[in-house]
N, C-alpha and C positions, 0 to 999 in steps of 0.2 A: 526476663525477657518478652514473655507470652502477653503478661499482661501489659506492658508498654504495648505491645502492637495490636492487641485488643482496645486499646485506652486510645491509640493512633487512628483505628477505623472508625471510633464513635467521633474522634473530632474530625475527620476527615469528612464523613456523615453531614455534623453539624455545619462545617463549612462551606458543602457544596449546598444545602439548604438556605443559606444565608444568601451566598451566591446566585444562587437560581432568583431570588428576587428580582435582581436587575440584569441576569444572561438566560437569554431564552434559550440557548443551547442546554446548558446546564440544567435547566426547567425541564425539557424531553428528559434529561438523562434519570431526573429525581422521579418525575410522573411516572417514567416507562416501568422502572423497578417496581413499583406497586402493582403491576400488571403482569411480572414475569410467572408468579406463581399459579397465577387464573392461567397463562396459556399452555404450561407444559401442564396442568391438569386436564385440558380440554383436549390437547393434541397427544399426549405419549403417556399419559399417567399407567404405571403397571407394565411398560411395553420394557423390554430390550434395548438399548440405547447405544449410539456411538457419538460423541459429544466433543465439539469444537470449539475452543475456548479463544475468540481474537479481540485485541485490544480496541480496533479499529479497523478502515476496511482495506488498509495496506495489510495487515497481519491476516484478514479473511480472504484476500487474492492469494497471499503465501498457502495458506492453509489447505484451501480446497482442492488440490490436485490431491493430496493424502487422503481428504474426507470420500473423496470421489471414488477412490479405489479400494478403500477401506468396505464402502457400500458395497461395491462388485463382490466382494467375499463375503460378506455378511448383506445379503438382501433384503431378509426376514426383517430386520433391526431396524428401529427408527433412527432419525438423525436428528440430533440438536444441536443449533449454532446460537454462542451467547456473546453479547459485546461488552466490553466496557463504556466506550465512548457513544455518544449517539450520530455522530457522522458516520461510524460504520454500520450499526441499525437502521437508521433511516433510509440509509442509500439501498441496502440489500433487502429490504424488508419490500423495496418494492420491485426487484428482480424475481422473474422466473430462475430457480434455483433449487437444489437437494435437499435442501432441510426442509423437516417434518414439522419442526417449531424453531421459532427463534424469536429471540427476547433480551432483556439485559441481563447479565450477571445479578443475582441478588448483592447487596453489600455484605463482606464478608465477615457477619455476624456468626456466632457459632448458632443462635438458632435461626436464623434466618437459612443459613448455610443447610444448614440440617433438614429441615422444612421443604426445601426446593429438593435436595437430593434424594431424599425418602418419598419422593412422589413416583419416581421412576427405577429402571437396573440398569447400571451404568455398566458396558463391558469393558469398551475402552475412551479413557478422555486423553486428548490432550490439547495441551495451547501452545502456541506460535511465538516464538522471539524470546522475549522475558515477562510476559505479565504473570506474575505469581501472585497466587490469594493463598494464605497459607493455612486457614482453618476449613476453606473449600478442601486445597490438597490432604488435610490430614482426614477430613470425612470421608471422600471418595476411597483412599486407601483402605482405611478402617472398615469400610465395606466390600474389600476385595478388587476395587477396579484397578485396573494395569494404566499406570500415569505415565504419560511422556511429554518429552517438548521439541518441538519440531522446529527446523530454522534456527536453533538457540543462538545465542550471541552475548560472550560475557564480554568484558569491557574494563578497563581497568579501575574505574570510580563508580564501580555501584558497589551497594552497600557489602556486599558479603566478602568485599577486599578491604573494609575500614576495620577499626581495631573491635567495634562494638557489633560487627557483622556475623559473628560465629553462631549465633543461635539461628540466622536467616538459613547460611547453606547448612547447619543441621537439618534443618525442616527439608529442606529438599533431598539430601543424603536418603533419609528416611521415606520419604515418599513420592520421589518419581523413581519410576523402573530404569528409563531410559533419557539419554538426552543426545537430539540428533544435530552436532553442532555445524554453522555454516560456514566456520573457518578454522583452519588449522590452530590460532592465536586464540579463537574463544577457547579451544578444547582445552589447551595448553594451561589455558587461566582457569578452569574450572579444574583440573587435576591438580591444581595447585590448593586448593579449598576442600578436595576428598573428591570430587563428582566423578569417580572413576567409571561409573557406570556411562560410557559416553564415546561416541564415535563422531567423525565428519562423515556426514553425507552430503554439504553443498548447501544451495539454497534454492528450496523449491519455488520461487517465484520465479525461475529460469524455466520450469516446467510449465507454469502458467501461462508466461507469453510466447512460448513454444505454440501453445493450443490459440492464442490468439492468432499466430500468425498461419494457421492453417484453416481458420473459418472464413467463411465469408465476411469481407470488413468493408461489402458496400456502405455508402452514405448518402443518402440523397441529397442532391446539388453539390456536393466538393467539388466534385471530377468538374464540372462548368464553370465553380467558380475559380479554381488552379488556372483551367484552359491549361495552354503551353506554357506559363511560366513556372518561377520557381517556387515555393510555397514554405514559409517557415511559421511552425506551429508554436504559441508559445503553451504550454500547457501547466494545468493547476497554477496560473500565474499567483503571483502577488504584486507589490508595489514596483521591487525592483526591476521584475520583468514588465512591468507595463512600461517603465521607465526606457528600457531597452526597445519596446514597441514605438516609442514616439521617436526614438533615434531612428531606426531601421524606416520607419515611413518616409523621413527625410532623405535617407542618403541611400535608399532599394526603392525608387518610385517603381520601378518594373517589377518588383517580387511581390508577391500574395503574403496577405498574413493572416493568423486566425489565431484567434486569442479564446481560451478555453478558461475562465478564473476557477481557482480554487473556490472562492465563497460566492455563488451567485449575486448576492448582495452588492458585490461591486459592479453589476452591470449596470445598472444607473451612471456609475461615477466613469466607468469607459467609455461609455456614450457621450458623456461630456468631454472626455478626452478626445475622442475620435467623432464629431458628429456626422460624419460623412459614410461611419463604419453600418454594415448589416448588422441584425439580428437574425441569428438562424430563425428564431420561430416565427419571424415575419414570412419566412420563405414559403410554409407551410399554404400559404393560400393564394401562392403564385403559381399559374401552370409552368409560364417562362420566364424567369425572373433574368434580368439585366444586370450582369457583373462585369460589363464590360469599362465602366466609370468607378468600379469600387475596388479598393485594394484590402480594406480590411473587414474579415467576417467576426462577430464576438458569438459565441456558442453561449447560448441561455438557457442549457439544459444539462441536467446532466447525463451521465452513462454512454456519451460519445467521445469522448478523448482516447481510448485505447487504439478504436478505429481511424479516430483522425491521425494518428501519426503515420498509419501506411499509406496516407498520399503526400505526407511532408519529406522535403527536401533536406530541411535541417528543423531540430526541435529545440526548444528552449523551456527546459523543466523547472517548473518553481518551487520555493522553498528554500534555495540552498545558500540565499542571501542576507537569512537572518535565523534567530532559534526555533522558528517552527520545524525546522528541518527538512530535508530534501525529499521530493515527492518521488514516484519511480519512474526510475530513467532507462528501467530495463522495457518498457512498454514502447518505448521509442525503437531502442536499438535493435528490438528483436526484427524490425522490419528494414535493416541496415541503414536506420537513419543516424547520422551525426548529432551527439548532445551536446548542450551548453548548459551550465548548471553554475550555481555560486558555490564558493568553498566551505560552506558549514554543513558538512556530510560524516563527523566522527562516528557517527550510527548505523553509515552505509558505507559497508568495507567494498560491495560490488562498484561504487564509484572510484574509489581508488584503480580497481582492477580494471575498467573499462577505458580509465586514464593511461593506465598501463600499456594497454592495447592499440592505444592511441584511434580508440572509436568514438571518444569525448573529451571535452576540456572544462577546465573549473576556471574560474577566476574572481579576484578578490570584490570588484565591484562592479557594475552595471557600464560604467563609461567604457571599460576596458573590453569586457565582454561583446558591448555593441560595436567596437571597432574591429574588432575580430570577427564578427559574423560578417558585416559589412567587406571586409577585405576578401575571406574565401568564396564568397558570391559573386564578386564581380570579378575575381582571377576565374573561379569555374566558368563565367560568361565569355572571358578571354582564351580559355584553353580551345586548342584547335587539334582537328584531326584523332588519331589514335592517342596522343598526349592526355597522360591521368592529370586531373586537376586534384588538389588538397581535400576537396569536399568528397570528391571520389573515392579518394584512399581512407578517407577518414570513415565512409558509408562500409566499404568490405570489410573494415576492421570491426565495426560495430556489431554486423551483422555475425563474423564468424566470432566473434568474443563469445555471443549469446550462446550460438548453435553447437558452440565445441564444449558447451559443460555438461556434465553427465546428469543422467537421469535421477534427481534426488528421491523423488516420491518412491520409483522402484528399490530405491534402498532402505527406505524408511518403513514402507510398508513388508517387504521381506524379512526385515528383522522384527516387526511387530508379531509377524504373523510365525514367528521360527520358535 
């Protein structure tokens, strides 16, 4: 099976190189990996290192609280963050952040991994959720590194639970020191395949978004745009969420709408859909912009969404109406913002939990979602005196849901240091 795994890695590399001829995102990943060894040699060669690996941006946000706490315990160690996906790497490298070195994870060929890992001395390595690279894990373990998985999430259709998956489970048994699971169900599934070195610690994303709540969330111009009206934020939007926006513009003319697309390449399309919309970038050159006749604001830059949610009365979070997968709903819920999303979220147990807590709702299609949003906003306008509207109830439930969660980071770090 190991030979087949190595063959699959070579086939994946070949496929990515071919696809990179037609796809700019894949091209960035292929080219970026050629720089990874150079980056670690320049930044952390010969140093003791705390290493976090994240598949993409969501996993990075999930793992960051743990990396920050470990850095407090090992202040002399360098920190390394690696990514598989360009969407994570390209976003994070532009930020002010904790890592001494950020790069793409090399392809999981034994020779490449060995050369990369031998450049520095990894004290602690952790991967987030379920991004496993077996040659890497084996090489680190052979060098005496402590390997962990945080916010681990096992589900029934992973390779480990197939007839041919025993080799993969055995590699994790051999090379992972401890699994910190998001859910009881994930723990139970892991134990079925012999991964008994496991505990439930919860989801570190709750810790991360609680940090968001406590910071300064001011964004220039947003308060002026909202004025005294209700504000709906469509975050990480795709086509379905844009369809919702088109309905809401007609049904709720007194409500303000902010659209932050998942991909900035969609901005021209959004501008064609909403020709009277204002681009956020255009406000930078205006001393006193006039928003009185503007219902829609399009965010045409990255890094603002988690602060935007703090201004919202309701959020529509993208990705759940198709196979791309639901984006982070907790970034909105932490501010007590009710969250609406599509029903394709099998890898997001927090979505079911938020629905159960009555702080969010899921819908099969954009038509029904649009009708629900229209109804709750209109009813909120009609609520008088001390009567509590359904929107207000959802808001309170969302806030309670996030802020009642345990401090997963504290649980994880305590175990790692024990």
